[in-house]
ZAPADREN-332816 format. One line per 8 residues: their letters; for each residue x, y, z of N, C-alpha, C, O. Coordinates in nm, 4 decimals. Each point is the difference from the previous one (the first is absolute). Layout:
REM ZAPADREN-332816
a) X,Y,Z,X,Y,Z,X,Y,Z,X,Y,Z ~ ...
//
This chain:
REM ZAPADREN-332816
mkicidpg) 13.6283,3.4688,8.4135,-0.0517,0.0432,0.1275,0.1112,-0.0123,0.1035,0.0781,-0.0952,-0.0018 ~ -0.0722,0.1933,0.0922,0.1007,0.0017,0.1053,-0.0707,0.0156,0.1348,-0.0777,0.0935,0.0196 ~ 0.1054,-0.1855,0.0729,-0.0624,0.0009,0.1323,0.1077,0.0094,0.1068,0.0986,-0.0736,-0.0028 ~ -0.1185,0.1649,0.0965,0.0886,0.0123,0.1155,-0.0655,-0.0725,0.1168,-0.1131,0.0308,0.0376 ~ 0.1846,-0.1270,0.0195,-0.0502,-0.0760,0.1150,0.0747,0.0464,0.1246,0.1230,0.0028,0.0037 ~ -0.1999,0.0329,0.0967,0.0553,0.0481,0.1262,-0.0365,-0.0964,0.1126,-0.1132,0.0021,0.0482 ~ 0.2085,-0.0877,-0.0051,-0.0256,-0.0836,0.1171,0.0074,0.0894,0.1245,0.1095,0.0347,0.0442 ~ -0.2215,0.0016,0.0109,-0.0060,0.0947,0.1105,0.0937,-0.0335,0.1147,0.0310,-0.1161,0.0264
hglpdpga) 0.0127,0.2212,0.0405,0.0886,-0.0060,0.1160,0.1390,-0.0461,-0.0417,0.0452,0.0349,-0.1090 ~ 0.0224,-0.1105,0.1905,0.1386,-0.0401,-0.0219,0.0833,0.0447,0.1182,-0.0211,0.1084,0.0545 ~ 0.1145,-0.1908,-0.0155,0.0805,0.0282,0.1188,0.0719,0.1338,-0.0138,0.0546,0.0302,-0.1061 ~ -0.0540,0.0481,0.2099,-0.0266,-0.0339,0.1395,-0.1486,0.0047,0.0392,-0.0316,-0.0272,0.1159 ~ -0.0597,0.0603,-0.2063,-0.1437,0.0042,0.0312,-0.0635,-0.1322,-0.0405,-0.0179,-0.0241,-0.1194 ~ -0.0171,-0.0631,0.2150,-0.0536,-0.1309,-0.0342,-0.1475,0.0020,-0.0381,-0.0522,-0.1005,-0.0483 ~ -0.0157,0.2127,0.0689,-0.1441,0.0033,-0.0230,-0.0717,-0.0733,0.1115,0.0507,-0.0100,0.1117 ~ -0.1692,-0.0415,-0.1426,-0.0782,-0.0735,0.1008,0.0743,-0.1271,0.0395,0.0608,-0.0669,-0.0836
lgsmsrea) -0.0671,0.0351,0.2122,0.0690,-0.1189,0.0509,-0.1000,-0.1069,0.0390,-0.0933,0.0254,0.0762 ~ 0.1135,-0.1460,-0.1295,-0.0792,-0.1152,0.0400,0.0776,-0.0776,0.1044,0.1119,0.0370,0.0356 ~ -0.1706,-0.1429,0.0125,0.0699,-0.0797,0.1011,0.1240,-0.0683,-0.0589,0.0945,-0.0305,0.0729 ~ -0.0948,0.0066,-0.2043,0.1140,-0.0667,-0.0632,0.0398,0.0648,-0.1329,0.0700,-0.0618,-0.0802 ~ -0.1139,0.1850,0.0564,0.0275,0.0613,-0.1296,0.0091,0.1515,0.0121,-0.0442,0.0603,0.0978 ~ 0.1034,-0.0014,-0.2015,0.0067,0.1451,-0.0123,-0.0650,0.0372,-0.1323,0.0223,-0.0655,-0.1019 ~ -0.1026,0.1706,0.1042,-0.0680,0.0441,-0.1213,0.0990,0.0256,-0.1126,-0.0261,-0.0378,-0.1142 ~ 0.1391,0.1010,0.1437,0.0976,0.0330,-0.1040,0.0465,-0.1244,-0.0757,0.0192,0.0051,-0.1214
dinltval) -0.0010,-0.1166,0.1921,0.0456,-0.1242,-0.0639,-0.1090,-0.0587,-0.0896,0.0276,-0.0449,-0.1113 ~ -0.1506,0.0456,0.1603,-0.1121,-0.0523,-0.0802,-0.0188,0.0860,-0.1237,-0.0179,-0.0522,-0.1100 ~ 0.0218,0.1846,0.1276,-0.0148,0.0914,-0.1141,0.1045,-0.0290,-0.1066,-0.0313,-0.0027,-0.1190 ~ 0.1559,-0.0191,0.1615,0.1076,-0.0255,-0.0956,-0.0215,-0.1318,-0.0734,0.0206,-0.0068,-0.1212 ~ -0.0615,-0.0970,0.1917,-0.0252,-0.1295,-0.0643,-0.1108,0.0110,-0.1038,0.0141,-0.0505,-0.1114 ~ -0.1243,0.1162,0.1469,-0.1111,0.0187,-0.0939,0.0468,0.0822,-0.1202,-0.0312,-0.0333,-0.1143 ~ 0.1056,0.1397,0.1403,0.0463,0.0881,-0.1079,0.0935,-0.0721,-0.0964,-0.0100,0.0184,-0.1214 ~ 0.1000,-0.0997,0.1739,0.0925,-0.0730,-0.0875,-0.0742,-0.1031,-0.0846,0.0351,-0.0214,-0.1160
nlrdellg) -0.1359,-0.0419,0.1721,-0.0816,-0.0935,-0.0783,-0.0789,0.0737,-0.1074,-0.0096,-0.0473,-0.1132 ~ -0.0469,0.1625,0.1479,-0.0716,0.0816,-0.0987,0.0950,0.0437,-0.1104,-0.0343,-0.0068,-0.1180 ~ 0.1546,0.0519,0.1559,0.1004,0.0399,-0.0992,0.0256,-0.1125,-0.0996,-0.0002,0.0227,-0.1210 ~ 0.0222,-0.1433,0.1713,0.0296,-0.1129,-0.0876,-0.1157,-0.0296,-0.0947,0.0214,-0.0284,-0.1178 ~ -0.1444,0.0351,0.1696,-0.1186,-0.0223,-0.0851,-0.0087,0.1057,-0.1094,-0.0254,-0.0323,-0.1160 ~ 0.0464,0.1589,0.1529,-0.0097,0.1083,-0.0977,0.1105,-0.0091,-0.1040,-0.0246,0.0182,-0.1192 ~ 0.1469,-0.0463,0.1645,0.1102,-0.0143,-0.0954,-0.0268,-0.1134,-0.0982,0.0332,0.0104,-0.1181 ~ -0.0928,-0.1183,0.1667,-0.0350,-0.1128,-0.0860,-0.1061,0.0340,-0.1027,-0.0153,-0.0696,-0.1005
sgvevimt) -0.0582,0.1774,0.1263,-0.1035,0.0461,-0.0940,0.0492,0.1134,-0.0884,-0.0775,0.0582,-0.0759 ~ 0.2059,-0.0267,0.0854,0.0571,0.1040,-0.0852,-0.0154,0.1416,0.0525,0.0236,0.0953,-0.0742 ~ -0.0625,-0.0786,0.2003,-0.0151,0.1319,0.0598,0.1345,0.0443,0.0562,0.0708,-0.0792,0.0622 ~ -0.0357,0.2049,-0.0839,0.1209,0.0555,0.0594,-0.0297,0.0350,0.1456,-0.1029,0.0608,0.0294 ~ 0.1924,-0.0989,0.0616,-0.0241,0.0187,0.1428,0.1137,0.0776,0.0647,0.1177,-0.0263,-0.0249 ~ -0.1552,0.1222,0.1080,0.0942,0.0721,0.0843,-0.0356,-0.0350,0.1435,-0.1172,0.0058,0.0374 ~ 0.2161,-0.0419,0.0438,-0.0224,-0.0325,0.1406,0.0578,0.1125,0.0861,0.1109,0.0469,-0.0250 ~ -0.1871,-0.0035,0.1274,0.0547,0.1004,0.0908,0.0999,-0.0620,0.0968,0.0865,0.0697,0.0530
rqsphrim) -0.0977,-0.1996,-0.0297,0.1014,-0.0736,0.0766,-0.0089,-0.1473,-0.0370,-0.1068,-0.0520,-0.0323 ~ 0.2242,-0.0147,0.0381,0.0060,-0.1434,-0.0272,0.0723,-0.0739,0.1115,0.0371,-0.1164,-0.0148 ~ -0.0176,0.1854,0.1262,0.0662,-0.0595,0.1159,-0.0825,0.0351,0.1238,-0.0939,0.0791,-0.0086 ~ 0.1282,-0.1372,0.1234,-0.0765,0.0299,0.1217,0.0063,0.1463,0.0430,-0.0842,0.0445,0.0780 ~ 0.1818,0.0307,-0.1270,0.0184,0.1387,0.0426,-0.0761,0.0970,-0.0894,-0.0120,-0.0216,-0.1206 ~ -0.0391,0.1284,0.1806,-0.0723,0.1014,-0.0775,0.0972,0.0782,-0.0867,0.1213,-0.0033,0.0208 ~ -0.1773,0.0737,-0.1185,0.0848,0.0818,-0.0862,0.0484,0.1214,0.0774,-0.0605,0.0393,0.0997 ~ 0.1669,0.0182,-0.1448,0.0547,0.1179,0.0673,-0.0914,0.1201,-0.0235,-0.0530,0.0172,-0.1097
pssyggdl) 0.0347,0.0654,0.2121,-0.0845,0.1193,-0.0154,0.0548,0.0931,-0.1071,0.1211,0.0106,-0.0192 ~ -0.2115,0.0560,-0.0493,0.0409,0.0968,-0.1015,0.0194,0.1368,0.0634,-0.0346,0.0213,0.1162 ~ 0.0887,0.0685,-0.1914,0.0172,0.1363,0.0488,-0.1328,0.0752,0.0012,-0.0057,0.1142,0.0455 ~ -0.1020,-0.1773,-0.0955,-0.1301,0.0659,-0.0070,-0.0882,-0.0232,0.1222,-0.1128,0.0491,0.0029 ~ 0.1597,-0.1218,0.0975,-0.0833,-0.0113,0.1185,-0.0183,-0.1402,0.0544,-0.1041,-0.0286,0.0590 ~ 0.1991,-0.0581,-0.0761,-0.0067,-0.1277,0.0691,-0.0420,-0.1175,-0.0838,-0.0124,0.0083,-0.1222 ~ -0.0093,-0.1184,0.1915,-0.0225,-0.1296,-0.0608,-0.1221,-0.0039,-0.0915,0.0094,-0.0500,-0.1121 ~ -0.1240,0.1017,0.1573,-0.1210,-0.0062,-0.0825,0.0179,0.0794,-0.1287,-0.0406,-0.0457,-0.1069
qarcdman) 0.1000,0.1623,0.1155,0.0230,0.0805,-0.1198,0.0986,-0.0693,-0.0937,-0.0149,0.0067,-0.1220 ~ 0.1158,-0.0733,0.1788,0.0987,-0.0696,-0.0824,-0.0657,-0.1091,-0.0840,0.0396,-0.0228,-0.1143 ~ -0.1397,-0.0445,0.1704,-0.0717,-0.1044,-0.0739,-0.0760,0.0608,-0.1187,0.0018,-0.0541,-0.1106 ~ -0.0677,0.1662,0.1351,-0.0715,0.0690,-0.1079,0.0975,0.0521,-0.1041,-0.0247,-0.0103,-0.1202 ~ 0.1356,0.0663,0.1667,0.1019,0.0508,-0.0928,0.0485,-0.1103,-0.0931,0.0162,0.0222,-0.1200 ~ 0.0068,-0.1405,0.1751,0.0495,-0.1110,-0.0801,-0.0990,-0.0345,-0.1119,0.0399,-0.0218,-0.1144 ~ -0.1684,0.0172,0.1482,-0.1018,-0.0296,-0.1010,-0.0074,0.1108,-0.1042,-0.0083,-0.0277,-0.1196 ~ 0.0112,0.1514,0.1637,-0.0132,0.1133,-0.0927,0.1223,0.0163,-0.0886,-0.0141,0.0247,-0.1197
inkadyfi) 0.1337,-0.0377,0.1754,0.1228,0.0134,-0.0784,0.0061,-0.1069,-0.1086,0.0477,0.0253,-0.1106 ~ -0.0966,-0.1455,0.1433,0.0006,-0.1102,-0.0965,-0.1236,-0.0031,-0.0888,-0.0171,-0.0917,-0.0804 ~ -0.0693,0.1925,0.0950,-0.1205,0.0152,-0.0827,-0.0891,-0.1247,0.0029,-0.0437,-0.0496,-0.1038 ~ 0.0183,0.0008,0.2250,-0.0869,-0.1169,0.0164,-0.1433,0.0352,-0.0375,-0.0483,0.1090,0.0306 ~ -0.0189,-0.2022,-0.0969,-0.1413,0.0182,-0.0332,-0.0890,-0.0241,0.1209,-0.1046,0.0631,0.0153 ~ 0.1476,-0.1562,0.0712,-0.0772,-0.0351,0.1191,0.0951,-0.0160,0.1174,0.1162,-0.0371,-0.0169 ~ -0.1675,0.0659,0.1368,0.0760,-0.0129,0.1239,-0.0808,-0.0880,0.0931,-0.1124,0.0343,0.0365 ~ 0.1690,-0.1476,0.0022,-0.0682,-0.0940,0.0895,0.0802,-0.0081,0.1292,0.1151,-0.0438,-0.0003
sihcnsag) -0.1761,0.0861,0.1106,0.0633,-0.0070,0.1306,-0.0666,-0.1120,0.0786,-0.1219,-0.0011,0.0169 ~ 0.2018,-0.0922,0.0304,-0.0513,-0.1202,0.0656,0.0179,0.0124,0.1515,0.1090,0.0294,0.0491 ~ -0.2184,-0.0525,0.0233,0.0011,0.0055,0.1465,-0.0864,-0.1120,0.0554,-0.0909,-0.0484,-0.0673 ~ 0.1192,0.0081,0.1885,-0.0802,-0.0975,0.0747,-0.0361,0.0658,0.1322,0.0574,-0.0317,0.1042 ~ -0.1513,0.1217,-0.1096,-0.0346,0.0778,0.1181,-0.0675,-0.0851,0.1063,-0.0577,-0.1046,-0.0295 ~ 0.0657,0.1507,0.1522,-0.0707,-0.0671,0.1083,-0.0924,0.1009,0.0653,0.0326,0.1181,0.0111 ~ -0.1467,-0.1653,0.0312,-0.0971,0.0865,0.0664,-0.0875,-0.0870,0.0879,-0.0146,-0.1200,-0.0231 ~ -0.0418,0.1813,0.1218,-0.0918,-0.0728,0.0869,-0.1370,-0.0126,-0.0642,-0.0228,0.0487,-0.1107
spaqgaet) -0.0655,-0.1126,0.1795,-0.1362,-0.0207,-0.0473,-0.0690,0.1344,-0.0144,0.0256,0.0865,0.0838 ~ -0.1098,-0.0612,-0.1811,-0.0536,-0.0950,-0.0954,0.0734,-0.0023,-0.1339,-0.0436,-0.0695,-0.0917 ~ 0.1540,0.1434,0.0779,0.0712,0.0036,-0.1277,0.0587,-0.1365,-0.0323,0.0572,-0.0662,0.0865 ~ -0.0723,0.0241,-0.2139,0.0604,-0.1251,-0.0436,0.0006,-0.0055,-0.1512,-0.0747,0.0728,-0.0654 ~ 0.1580,-0.1581,0.0097,0.0014,-0.0228,-0.1441,0.0950,0.0907,-0.0757,0.0673,0.0856,0.0574 ~ -0.0639,-0.1067,-0.1869,0.0897,0.0730,-0.0893,-0.0589,0.1351,-0.0376,-0.1215,0.0176,-0.0078 ~ 0.2117,0.0771,-0.0152,-0.0398,0.1324,-0.0471,0.0838,0.0343,-0.1216,0.1200,-0.0273,-0.0028 ~ -0.1820,0.0864,-0.0967,0.0702,0.0454,-0.1196,-0.0430,0.1429,-0.0270,-0.1193,0.0296,-0.0061
ycykrdte) 0.2160,0.0583,-0.0099,-0.0285,0.1412,-0.0244,0.0492,0.0396,-0.1379,0.0955,-0.0570,-0.0529 ~ -0.1625,0.1555,-0.0038,0.0357,0.0502,-0.1320,0.0008,0.1524,0.0053,-0.0887,0.0610,0.0597 ~ 0.1875,-0.0006,-0.1214,0.0142,0.1456,0.0032,-0.1120,0.0713,-0.0757,-0.0559,0.0974,0.0504 ~ 0.0230,-0.1441,-0.1692,-0.1037,0.0644,-0.0816,-0.1051,-0.1020,-0.0408,0.0317,-0.1119,-0.0401 ~ -0.1577,0.1530,0.0512,-0.1107,-0.0876,-0.0388,-0.0260,0.0109,-0.1503,0.0422,0.0957,-0.0650 ~ -0.1129,-0.1961,0.0108,-0.0366,-0.0031,-0.1418,0.1222,0.0067,-0.0915,0.0000,0.0705,-0.1009 ~ 0.1045,-0.1455,0.1382,0.1225,-0.0049,-0.0789,0.0439,-0.1451,-0.0141,-0.0587,-0.0899,0.0602 ~ 0.1615,0.0683,-0.1398,0.0589,-0.1334,-0.0117,0.0553,-0.0445,0.1353,-0.0009,-0.1189,0.0318
aeklanvv) 0.0487,0.2144,0.0472,0.0519,-0.0334,0.1329,-0.1100,-0.0569,0.0888,0.0242,-0.0932,0.0767 ~ -0.1444,0.1483,-0.0865,-0.1103,-0.0529,0.0804,-0.0364,-0.1409,-0.0456,-0.0325,-0.0853,0.0827 ~ 0.0377,0.0600,-0.2134,-0.0276,-0.1352,-0.0493,0.1024,-0.0989,0.0561,-0.0354,-0.1104,0.0413 ~ 0.1618,0.1508,-0.0401,0.1047,-0.0857,0.0556,-0.0243,-0.0211,0.1495,0.0132,-0.1120,0.0494 ~ -0.0484,0.2176,0.0225,-0.0274,-0.0114,0.1442,-0.1146,-0.0969,0.0264,0.0051,-0.0770,0.0959 ~ -0.1075,0.0800,-0.1790,-0.1137,-0.0913,0.0175,0.0406,-0.1450,-0.0222,-0.0452,-0.0887,0.0724 ~ 0.1302,0.0638,-0.1722,0.0487,-0.1360,-0.0246,0.0819,-0.0487,0.1196,-0.0154,-0.1136,0.0448 ~ 0.1024,0.2008,0.0061,0.0825,-0.0354,0.1160,-0.0892,-0.0307,0.1200,0.0202,-0.1005,0.0681
qdfmvefn) -0.1187,0.1866,-0.0417,-0.0886,-0.0193,0.1150,-0.0782,-0.1297,-0.0130,-0.0095,-0.0765,0.0959 ~ -0.0466,0.0512,-0.2134,-0.0760,-0.1237,-0.0203,0.0874,-0.1221,0.0243,-0.0452,-0.0974,0.0602 ~ 0.1709,0.1014,-0.1068,0.0907,-0.1113,0.0199,0.0297,-0.0179,0.1496,0.0008,-0.1120,0.0512 ~ 0.0234,0.2240,0.0176,0.0319,-0.0081,0.1434,-0.1162,-0.0603,0.0786,0.0221,-0.0816,0.0895 ~ -0.1449,0.1203,-0.1216,-0.1165,-0.0519,0.0704,-0.0177,-0.1487,-0.0292,-0.0300,-0.0790,0.0896 ~ 0.0491,0.0421,-0.2163,-0.0135,-0.1413,-0.0385,0.1113,-0.0829,0.0637,-0.0233,-0.1134,0.0418 ~ 0.1441,0.1695,-0.0341,0.1158,-0.0695,0.0558,-0.0166,-0.0264,0.1482,0.0437,-0.1032,0.0510 ~ -0.1075,0.1978,0.0187,-0.0214,-0.0165,0.1446,-0.0973,-0.1117,0.0190,-0.0343,-0.0333,0.1134
//
């Protein structure tokens, strides 16, 4: 199995800003920990970035497309993009999205969501 992990944002785009944190930094920390866990389980991992800086834009249309290109070129089975979004009331809690329903990807998304809710 091959999983592409995308720590959302990356400098110069910090993502959501907290009083003492940047979303891009939190995303990277979570992604690197996930990478280590997956590698320890024998899963092949591709990272869209491993430093505070975002990946270079592709010739296909910028940063977001470059992230997808990286997963597709490396034939990833799953693509996990990590974000710590901020929103006003009443939005709160973790969100997990899946591209196709009734698939192995949806099963993985459900496991991730259940873990995130339990972790909070």
